[in-house]
C-alpha positions as CSV (number, residue, x, y, z in Angstrom):
1,M,70.9,122.2,124.5
2,A,68.6,125.4,125.1
3,E,67.8,127.2,122.0
4,S,69.9,130.4,121.4
5,G,67.7,133.7,123.4
6,K,65.4,131.1,125.3
7,L,64.8,131.6,128.9
8,E,65.8,128.9,130.9
9,K,63.7,128.3,134.3
10,M,65.5,127.0,137.2
11,L,64.6,123.3,137.6
12,I,64.4,120.7,140.7
13,L,64.4,117.0,140.2
14,A,63.6,114.5,142.8
15,F,65.2,111.0,143.2
16,E,65.2,108.4,145.5
17,T,68.9,107.7,146.0
18,S,71.9,109.7,145.4
19,E,72.9,107.5,142.5
20,D,69.6,108.2,140.8
21,A,70.1,111.9,141.1
22,E,74.1,111.8,140.0
23,N,73.0,109.9,136.7
24,G,69.2,110.6,136.5
25,G,67.4,113.5,134.2
26,R,63.6,114.9,134.3
27,P,62.6,111.4,132.7
28,E,63.7,109.5,135.4
29,A,62.6,111.9,138.3
30,K,60.0,111.0,140.7
31,D,58.9,114.7,140.7
32,S,60.2,118.1,139.9
33,F,59.5,122.0,140.3
34,E,60.3,124.6,137.7
35,A,60.5,128.1,139.0
36,L,58.0,130.7,138.2
37,I,60.7,133.4,137.7
38,N,64.2,132.6,138.3
39,P,66.0,133.8,141.5
40,E,67.6,137.0,141.3
41,T,70.7,135.6,143.4
42,Y,71.8,132.5,145.3
43,T,74.2,131.9,147.8
44,L,77.2,129.3,147.8
45,E,78.9,128.6,151.3
46,Y,82.1,126.6,151.5
47,K,83.2,125.6,154.9
48,V,85.9,123.5,156.4
49,K,85.9,121.7,159.9
50,T,88.6,122.8,162.3
51,D,89.9,121.5,165.8
52,D,90.5,124.4,167.9
53,A,91.1,122.7,171.0
54,Q,93.3,124.9,173.2
55,G,95.6,123.3,175.8
56,Q,95.0,124.3,179.5
57,G,97.5,127.4,180.2
58,T,97.9,127.9,176.8
59,S,97.8,131.5,175.1
60,S,96.7,130.1,171.6
61,A,96.0,126.9,169.6
62,Q,97.0,126.1,166.1
63,V,94.1,125.4,164.0
64,K,94.2,122.1,162.5
65,F,92.1,121.1,159.5
66,E,89.8,118.2,160.1
67,Y,87.9,117.9,156.8
68,T,86.0,120.2,154.1
69,M,82.2,120.1,154.9
70,P,79.7,119.6,152.2
71,E,79.1,123.2,150.2
72,E,75.6,124.6,151.1
73,L,73.4,126.5,148.5
74,T,70.6,129.0,149.2
75,F,67.7,130.1,146.9
76,E,64.5,132.1,147.3
77,F,61.5,130.9,145.0
78,L,58.4,133.1,144.3
79,F,54.9,131.6,144.4
80,D,52.4,133.8,142.8
81,N,48.6,133.7,141.9
82,T,48.0,137.1,140.9
83,G,48.5,136.6,137.0
84,I,51.0,139.7,137.0
85,I,53.9,137.8,136.3
86,D,52.8,134.8,133.9
87,G,49.2,136.4,133.0
88,E,47.4,133.8,134.7
89,A,45.4,134.7,137.5
90,K,43.7,132.0,139.7
91,K,41.0,132.4,142.3
92,D,42.3,129.6,144.6
93,G,45.2,130.6,146.9
94,I,48.8,129.1,146.7
95,F,48.5,126.4,149.4
96,D,48.5,123.3,146.9
97,D,51.4,124.8,144.9
98,V,53.5,125.4,148.4
99,N,53.0,122.0,149.8
100,H,53.7,120.3,146.9
101,F,57.0,122.2,147.1
102,R,57.5,121.6,150.6
103,E,56.7,117.8,150.2
104,M,59.0,117.3,147.4
105,L,62.1,119.1,149.3
106,T,61.4,117.9,153.0
107,G,58.5,115.2,152.8
108,Y,59.3,111.8,154.1
109,Q,58.8,109.4,151.3
110,G,57.3,105.9,152.5
111,E,59.4,103.5,149.7
112,S,63.0,105.1,150.7
113,H,62.0,106.0,154.1
114,E,63.8,109.2,153.9
115,P,63.0,112.8,151.9
116,Y,64.1,113.0,148.1
117,H,67.7,113.2,147.1
118,L,67.7,116.6,144.7
119,K,69.4,117.9,141.7
120,L,69.1,121.6,141.1
121,V,69.7,122.6,137.5
122,W,70.0,126.1,136.1
123,G,72.5,127.5,133.1
124,N,75.8,126.2,134.4
125,L,74.8,125.4,138.0
126,I,74.1,121.5,138.7
127,F,73.8,121.2,142.4
128,K,73.1,117.7,144.0
129,G,72.1,117.4,147.4
130,R,69.0,117.3,150.3
131,A,67.1,120.4,151.5
132,I,68.2,121.1,155.2
133,E,65.8,124.5,155.6
134,L,62.6,125.5,154.4
135,G,61.0,129.0,155.2
136,I,57.7,130.5,153.6
137,T,56.7,133.9,153.8
138,Y,53.2,134.8,152.8
139,K,53.3,138.3,151.3
140,L,49.9,138.7,149.5
141,F,46.3,137.8,150.3
142,N,43.0,137.9,148.5
143,P,39.9,139.3,150.2
144,D,38.9,136.0,151.9
145,G,42.5,135.8,153.5
146,Q,43.6,133.3,151.2
147,P,47.5,133.8,150.5
148,I,48.0,134.3,146.8
149,R,51.8,135.2,146.6
150,A,54.6,133.8,148.9
151,V,58.4,133.4,148.8
152,A,60.2,130.3,149.9
153,R,63.7,130.4,151.0
154,A,65.4,127.0,150.9
155,K,69.0,125.7,152.0
156,F,70.4,122.9,150.2
157,K,73.4,120.8,151.6
158,G,75.5,119.3,148.8
159,S,76.2,115.8,148.6
160,I,78.4,113.1,146.4
161,E,78.0,109.8,145.3
162,E,80.5,107.7,147.7
163,K,82.6,106.4,145.0
164,K,83.4,110.0,143.5
165,R,83.8,111.3,147.3
166,A,86.5,108.7,148.0
167,A,88.2,109.6,144.9
168,K,87.7,113.4,145.5
169,E,89.1,113.0,148.9
170,N,92.1,110.6,147.9
171,K,92.9,109.1,151.2
172,S,95.5,107.1,149.7
173,S,97.9,109.7,150.9
174,P,100.8,108.4,153.0
175,D,100.5,111.3,155.3
176,L,97.3,109.8,156.7
177,T,97.1,107.0,159.1
178,H,95.6,103.9,157.5
179,V,94.1,100.7,158.7
180,R,94.3,97.3,156.5
181,K,92.9,93.9,156.5
182,V,95.5,91.4,155.7
183,K,94.4,89.3,153.1
184,A,95.7,86.0,151.8
185,G,99.0,86.2,150.0
186,D,100.0,89.8,151.6
187,T,103.4,90.4,153.0
188,L,104.3,93.1,155.2
189,P,106.8,94.8,152.5
190,L,103.9,94.3,149.9
191,M,101.4,96.2,152.0
192,C,103.8,99.0,152.9
193,F,104.6,99.5,149.2
194,R,100.7,99.8,148.2
195,I,100.2,102.6,151.4
196,Y,103.7,104.6,151.0
197,G,105.0,103.7,147.7
198,D,108.2,102.1,149.1
199,P,108.5,99.0,151.1
200,K,111.4,99.9,153.3
201,Y,108.9,100.9,156.3
202,Y,108.1,97.2,157.0
203,L,110.0,97.0,160.2
204,D,108.4,100.2,161.5
205,V,105.2,99.1,160.6
206,A,105.8,95.7,162.3
207,E,107.0,97.6,165.4
208,V,104.0,99.9,165.7
209,N,101.4,96.6,165.5
210,G,103.6,94.5,167.8
211,L,104.2,92.1,165.3
212,G,106.9,89.1,166.6
213,N,107.1,87.7,163.2
214,F,106.5,90.3,160.2
215,R,107.1,87.2,157.8
216,F,103.5,85.4,158.9
217,L,100.6,87.6,158.6
218,V,97.2,86.2,159.6
219,P,94.6,86.8,157.0
220,G,91.8,89.0,158.5
221,T,94.0,90.9,160.9
222,D,93.6,94.4,160.8
223,L,97.1,96.3,160.8
224,V,97.8,100.2,161.3
225,F,100.1,101.9,158.7
226,P,101.1,105.2,160.5
227,P,101.8,108.4,158.8
228,I,105.2,108.2,156.8
229,E,107.0,110.7,159.0
230,K,106.2,108.6,162.0
231,A,107.0,105.3,160.4
232,N,110.2,106.6,159.4
233,K,111.5,107.6,163.0
């Protein structure tokens, strides 16, 4: 826990897998970046994907929900070698610091064959995802043209470990269409009970799947379980 009154710097940790990012901390990270000064603001964006298709000859269309898109987070990070901020003026430019930051966020990693999974930690914010945009603006130069100050604007897209994603979406809802593979010992009433919470829809499901004998299910067969209101017609 941070000491009271101590300034906590924003920290970015880099991991090879999403599971590592989910559970790991600084000791387990493959790389890390600590902000020189904390951002003044950050932006969190939340979006949903909708189907706005409109039929020919119609005046309007109902907006239909498809899925919730990953949240996006935008920050600006300052790089400065003038010494004004930290009292440590450096003769060299900031290319090495900026390139390290760029490589950590967007660089192709040979072992995992993809960029790092990232965890941003600052105060109450813990954001896990990938960098999707990075723009760098050089703002101050020494006499020989070396940049000594830059602002990096980075955008991250959130990600969630697969098991948590499935639990969060809770796609066991009886209002969705499901496809289930028959296992040994399965009966149609039992499978309906698992999907709908009630075995009474087995005849409707048998009709949807064209089953002539619902009492005989072949293991390995895929069966479609329609939304409950359609199965109840």
